[in-house]
C-alpha positions as CSV (number, residue, x, y, z in Angstrom):
1,M,-10.4,0.0,30.1
2,I,-11.5,0.2,26.5
3,N,-9.6,-2.1,24.2
4,M,-9.4,-0.9,20.5
5,K,-9.3,-4.5,19.2
6,D,-12.6,-5.1,20.9
7,I,-14.1,-2.0,19.4
8,I,-12.9,-3.0,15.9
9,K,-14.2,-6.5,16.3
10,D,-17.6,-5.1,17.3
11,T,-17.8,-2.5,14.5
12,K,-16.4,-4.4,11.5
13,D,-19.7,-6.0,10.5
14,M,-21.8,-2.9,11.1
15,K,-23.0,-0.6,8.2
16,L,-22.2,3.0,8.6
17,L,-23.7,6.0,6.7
18,Y,-21.3,9.0,6.8
19,V,-22.7,12.3,5.5
20,E,-20.3,15.3,5.1
21,D,-20.2,18.1,2.5
22,N,-16.7,19.3,3.2
23,K,-14.4,17.2,1.0
24,D,-11.3,17.6,3.2
25,T,-13.2,16.7,6.4
26,R,-14.9,13.8,4.6
27,E,-11.7,12.3,3.3
28,S,-9.7,12.6,6.5
29,T,-12.5,11.3,8.6
30,L,-13.0,8.3,6.3
31,L,-9.3,7.3,6.8
32,V,-10.2,6.8,10.5
33,L,-13.6,5.3,9.9
34,Q,-12.2,2.7,7.5
35,N,-10.2,1.2,10.3
36,L,-13.4,0.6,12.2
37,F,-16.0,-0.3,9.6
38,D,-15.9,-2.5,6.5
39,N,-19.2,-1.2,5.2
40,I,-19.4,2.5,4.7
41,F,-21.9,4.5,2.6
42,V,-20.7,8.0,1.9
43,A,-22.9,11.0,1.0
44,K,-21.8,14.6,0.1
45,N,-25.0,16.3,1.3
46,G,-28.2,15.6,3.2
47,Q,-30.3,14.6,0.2
48,E,-27.7,12.0,-0.9
49,G,-27.6,10.8,2.7
50,L,-31.3,10.4,2.9
51,E,-31.5,8.5,-0.4
52,L,-28.8,6.1,0.7
53,F,-30.5,5.6,4.0
54,E,-33.9,4.9,2.3
55,E,-32.2,2.4,-0.1
56,N,-30.3,0.6,2.6
57,S,-32.6,-0.1,5.5
58,D,-30.0,-2.2,7.3
59,I,-27.7,0.7,8.1
60,D,-26.6,0.5,11.8
61,I,-25.1,3.9,12.4
62,V,-25.4,7.4,10.9
63,I,-22.8,10.1,11.4
64,T,-23.9,13.3,9.7
65,D,-22.9,16.9,9.5
66,I,-25.8,19.3,10.4
67,N,-25.2,22.3,8.2
68,M,-25.0,21.2,4.5
69,P,-26.3,22.3,1.2
70,V,-29.4,20.8,-0.5
71,K,-30.7,19.2,2.7
72,N,-29.4,19.6,6.2
73,G,-28.5,16.8,8.7
74,F,-31.9,17.1,10.4
75,A,-33.8,15.4,7.5
76,N,-37.2,14.0,8.5
77,V,-37.4,10.3,7.7
């Protein structure tokens, strides 16, 4: 069985990049993600997400929306 305390212990030191253009979705999802991760980078579109990713090469996990303005979630790195 999966233990939430074990998941939190494993994720707290990881760095997450979260990319979402919808403000309401972004804010509500962040409330959940902040329980799991201490280090979260947030971007409002694919271009911001790509720039944050390039500036922070030690990001462990990326969660991204696909359909966004400026640049979509399929950015070529």
